[in-house]
N, C-alpha and C positions, 0 to 999 in steps of 0.2 A: 567201743570203737569198731569192733568186728561186726556188730549188728548193723551199724550204719553203712559199712562197706557192702555187706550182703544186700541190704535194702537198696542201695544205689545200683548195685549190679543187676538186681531183678527188675528195677524200674527201667533201666536202660534196655535190658533184654526185652521187656514187654513193649517198649516203644518202637523197636525195630520193625515188626510186622506192619504196624500202622503206617510207617513211611513207605513200605513196599505197596500197601493197598492203595495209597493215594495216587499211584501212577495209573494212567489210563492205558488199559490193555483190553482188547486189541485196538491199536491205533490205525491199523491198515488191514487189508484183506489177509486172511490166513491161507497158506499154501500147503495142501496135503500132497506130499510126494509119494507116489505109489510105485514101487520097484518092479511091477509086473505089467504085462500088456493089458490093454482095455478088454473088457468083458470077462475078465478072470474073477475069481472069488474076492480078492483084495480090492479090486476096482469097484465091484458091485457093493462091497461093504462100505467103502469110502463114499460112494455116491448115495448110499442109503442114509448114512449118518450125517452127512454134510448139511442137508437142509434144516434139520432140527438143531444141529449145533450152531448153524448160522443164525437161526432165529433166537437161540438162547444167548449167544454172544453179541448179537447186533452188528455183525460184520460178515461180509461175503467170505465163502470158503471156495477156493479154487482147487480142483483135483487135477494133478499133473502126473501123467504116467511117464515113467522113465525106465523102460525095461532094458535089460542087457547086463552082461558080465556078472550074472548071478546076484544082482542087486547092488553091485559095487558102484555103478554109475549114479544111482539115486542116493546111495549113502554118501558118496563123495560130494554130491551137490548140496546135501543138507549140512554136511560137516563144514563146507566152505561158505555157507550162507551167514548172514549177520546173526549174532547170538541174541536176537531180540524176541524170540519165541513166536515169530510169525511164519516159520517154516517147520513143518512137522513131517517126519517120516512114518509112514504106515507100514509096520513090519510085523 
């Protein structure tokens, strides 16, 4: 009996990632939020990696600079966005 419970547990556990993989992501453009002003190191990095990442994911990548308050403005924007994985903070 214990063997069958363990087997059932592992089968259910193995099926969970398959359900997550079946979801289409990214379904809309991805938004990189950069908490520093344009032409800085983080902005250049975001703009260098975004074309290749866009090609790899098959979706547009928007780089959005939100400087100010030592990064708190950008962090708050990302924290209040929808938790769908389409808004990313570059930190």
